[in-house]
MIDOSE-1310 file (N, C-alpha, C; in nm, 2 decimals, decimal comma, always signed):
residues 86
xxxx	-0,94/+1,18/+1,10/-0,81/+1,07/+1,08/-0,70/+1,16/+1,04; -0,59/+1,16/+1,15/-0,48/+1,21/+1,13/-0,38/+1,10/+1,03; -0,30/+1,15/+0,98/-0,20/+1,09/+0,89/-0,16/+0,97/+0,93; -0,11/+1,01/+1,06/-0,08/+0,83/+1,16/-0,15/+0,75/+1,14
xxxx	-0,33/+0,81/+1,12/-0,42/+0,68/+1,14/-0,42/+0,61/+1,00; -0,41/+0,73/+0,89/-0,44/+0,67/+0,76/-0,28/+0,61/+0,76; -0,16/+0,63/+0,77/-0,09/+0,54/+0,77/-0,09/+0,40/+0,84; -0,14/+0,42/+0,92/-0,13/+0,25/+1,02/-0,24/+0,18/+0,96
xxxx	-0,37/+0,23/+0,90/-0,47/+0,16/+0,86/-0,41/+0,11/+0,71; -0,36/+0,18/+0,63/-0,29/+0,14/+0,52/-0,22/+0,02/+0,53; -0,13/+0,06/+0,61/+0,00/-0,04/+0,71/-0,10/-0,24/+0,72; -0,20/-0,19/+0,77/-0,28/-0,28/+0,79/-0,32/-0,37/+0,72
xxxx	-0,37/-0,27/+0,63/-0,42/-0,36/+0,51/-0,31/-0,46/+0,42; -0,21/-0,34/+0,40/-0,09/-0,44/+0,33/-0,04/-0,56/+0,39; -0,04/-0,56/+0,52/-0,01/-0,70/+0,59/-0,09/-0,78/+0,57; -0,22/-0,76/+0,53/-0,34/-0,87/+0,50/-0,32/-0,92/+0,38
xxxx	-0,30/-0,80/+0,32/-0,31/-0,88/+0,18/-0,17/-0,95/+0,13; -0,05/-0,91/+0,20/+0,04/-0,98/+0,14/+0,05/-1,14/+0,14; +0,13/-1,20/+0,08/+0,12/-1,39/+0,08/+0,22/-1,39/+0,18; +0,20/-1,46/+0,23/+0,27/-1,55/+0,39/+0,39/-1,57/+0,35
xxxx	+0,43/-1,60/+0,25/+0,59/-1,61/+0,19/+0,66/-1,53/+0,10; +0,61/-1,40/+0,16/+0,66/-1,27/+0,06/+0,78/-1,26/+0,16; +0,92/-1,19/+0,09/+1,03/-1,18/+0,16/+1,01/-1,04/+0,19; +1,07/-1,03/+0,28/+1,11/-0,87/+0,37/+1,17/-0,74/+0,26
xxxx	+1,22/-0,83/+0,14/+1,23/-0,72/+0,03/+1,10/-0,64/-0,06; +1,01/-0,75/-0,02/+0,89/-0,68/-0,11/+0,79/-0,65/-0,01; +0,78/-0,69/+0,13/+0,73/-0,67/+0,23/+0,71/-0,52/+0,27; +0,85/-0,47/+0,33/+0,84/-0,35/+0,32/+0,80/-0,23/+0,24
xxxx	+0,88/-0,21/+0,09/+0,82/-0,10/+0,01/+0,67/-0,14/-0,02; +0,60/-0,25/+0,04/+0,45/-0,26/+0,01/+0,38/-0,23/+0,16; +0,44/-0,24/+0,25/+0,36/-0,15/+0,36/+0,43/+0,00/+0,33; +0,51/+0,01/+0,30/+0,54/+0,20/+0,24/+0,43/+0,24/+0,15
xxxx	+0,43/+0,15/+0,07/+0,31/+0,21/-0,06/+0,16/+0,23/-0,04; +0,11/+0,12/+0,05/+0,01/+0,14/+0,12/-0,02/+0,25/+0,22; +0,08/+0,29/+0,29/+0,08/+0,36/+0,38/+0,07/+0,51/+0,32; +0,16/+0,54/+0,20/+0,11/+0,66/+0,13/+0,00/+0,68/+0,07
xxxx	-0,07/+0,55/+0,00/-0,20/+0,58/-0,06/-0,29/+0,58/+0,01; -0,30/+0,51/+0,18/-0,36/+0,55/+0,26/-0,42/+0,70/+0,30; -0,30/+0,77/+0,27/-0,30/+0,90/+0,31/-0,37/+1,03/+0,18; -0,41/+0,96/+0,04/-0,46/+1,03/-0,06/-0,55/+1,09/-0,03
xxxx	-0,70/+1,00/+0,05/-0,80/+1,14/+0,06/-0,79/+1,27/+0,13; -0,67/+1,26/+0,20/-0,66/+1,40/+0,28/-0,52/+1,47/+0,20; -0,51/+1,46/+0,08/-0,42/+1,51/-0,04/-0,49/+1,61/-0,06; -0,41/+1,75/-0,04/-0,47/+1,90/-0,10/-0,46/+1,91/-0,21
xxxx	-0,47/+1,84/-0,35/-0,54/+1,85/-0,45/-0,61/+1,95/-0,48; -0,56/+2,03/-0,58/-0,69/+2,15/-0,67/-0,81/+2,04/-0,72; -0,93/+2,08/-0,69/-1,01/+2,05/-0,72/-1,09/+1,89/-0,66; -0,99/+1,82/-0,59/-1,00/+1,75/-0,49/-1,10/+1,72/-0,40
xxxx	-1,19/+1,83/-0,34/-1,30/+1,84/-0,27/-1,28/+1,78/-0,09; -1,12/+1,81/-0,09/-1,12/+1,77/+0,05/-1,15/+1,85/+0,16; -1,22/+1,95/+0,12/-1,31/+2,06/+0,21/-1,42/+1,96/+0,25; -1,46/+1,85/+0,13/-1,62/+1,79/+0,15/-1,58/+1,67/+0,15
xxxx	-1,57/+1,61/+0,29/-1,55/+1,45/+0,30/-1,66/+1,37/+0,21; -1,79/+1,42/+0,19/-1,83/+1,31/+0,16/-1,77/+1,32/+0,00; -1,70/+1,33/-0,06/-1,63/+1,35/-0,15/-1,47/+1,31/-0,14; -1,35/+1,32/-0,03/-1,28/+1,30/-0,06/-1,26/+1,16/+0,03
xxxx	-1,35/+1,11/+0,10/-1,35/+1,01/+0,21/-1,49/+0,92/+0,17; -1,53/+0,92/+0,04/-1,65/+0,86/-0,01/-1,59/+0,69/-0,05; -1,71/+0,63/+0,00/-1,62/+0,46/-0,04/-1,61/+0,46/-0,18; -1,73/+0,55/-0,24/-1,72/+0,51/-0,38/-1,61/+0,57/-0,47
xxxx	-1,59/+0,67/-0,42/-1,45/+0,71/-0,46/-1,33/+0,65/-0,47; -1,33/+0,62/-0,33/-1,23/+0,50/-0,31/-1,22/+0,36/-0,38; -1,32/+0,32/-0,42/-1,33/+0,23/-0,51/-1,31/+0,24/-0,65; -1,35/+0,35/-0,70/-1,31/+0,43/-0,84/-1,16/+0,42/-0,86
xxxx	-1,10/+0,50/-0,74/-0,93/+0,49/-0,77/-0,87/+0,37/-0,73; -0,94/+0,28/-0,65/-0,86/+0,17/-0,64/-0,89/+0,04/-0,76; -1,01/+0,07/-0,82/-1,01/+0,04/-0,95/-0,88/+0,11/-1,04; -0,88/+0,19/-1,08/-0,81/+0,24/-1,19/-0,64/+0,22/-1,13
xxxx	-0,62/+0,21/-1,02/-0,48/+0,17/-0,98/-0,46/+0,00/-0,99; -0,57/-0,09/-1,04/-0,57/-0,21/-1,01/-0,57/-0,24/-1,16; -0,61/-0,17/-1,21/-0,64/-0,21/-1,41/-0,45/-0,25/-1,43; -0,36/-0,17/-1,42/-0,24/-0,26/-1,49/-0,16/-0,40/-1,46
xxxx	-0,26/-0,41/-1,37/-0,23/-0,55/-1,30/-0,34/-0,64/-1,37; -0,46/-0,60/-1,39/-0,52/-0,70/-1,44/-0,46/-0,69/-1,65; -0,41/-0,58/-1,64/-0,37/-0,62/-1,81/-0,22/-0,67/-1,82; -0,13/-0,70/-1,73/-0,03/-0,75/-1,72/-0,02/-0,86/-1,65
xxxx	+0,02/-1,01/-1,67/+0,00/-1,08/-1,57/+0,16/-1,09/-1,51; +0,29/-1,06/-1,61/+0,39/-1,04/-1,57/+0,40/-0,94/-1,44; +0,35/-0,84/-1,43/+0,36/-0,75/-1,30/+0,26/-0,81/-1,21; +0,15/-0,86/-1,24/+0,06/-0,91/-1,10/+0,16/-1,03/-1,03
xxxx	+0,21/-1,10/-1,14/+0,31/-1,18/-1,07/+0,42/-1,15/-0,98; +0,51/-1,08/-1,04/+0,61/-0,97/-0,96/+0,56/-0,91/-0,84; +0,44/-0,82/-0,83/+0,40/-0,79/-0,70/+0,32/-0,84/-0,61; +0,20/-0,90/-0,69/+0,13/-1,00/-0,59/+0,13/-1,13/-0,59
xx	+0,21/-1,17/-0,68/+0,19/-1,32/-0,66/+0,07/-1,42/-0,73; +0,02/-1,34/-0,80/-0,08/-1,41/-0,86/-0,08/-1,52/-0,97
C-alpha cells in the first residue's frame, strides 16, 4: 500500500473513533495524527524490518505498538478526557 493508502486508512479510523460532538479544533489534528501513525509500518527505521512485511505489517506488532501508545491514556484520566472524552 502506498503512503496515500495508509494515510486514508488512518484518517478513516480517526473519523470512526472520534466522538460525535468533537470540535473542528480537535478533529483536524486527530485525523492528521492518525494518518501519520498509519504510515509507521512503512518507515525505514534501522532494524525495523521494513524489508520483511511479516514484521512491519504484522497485526501482532501493530497491537503491541498501539498498546504502548495507549498506556499514557490509561495512566492519566485528565489526558484521556482531553483527547478522547472518556
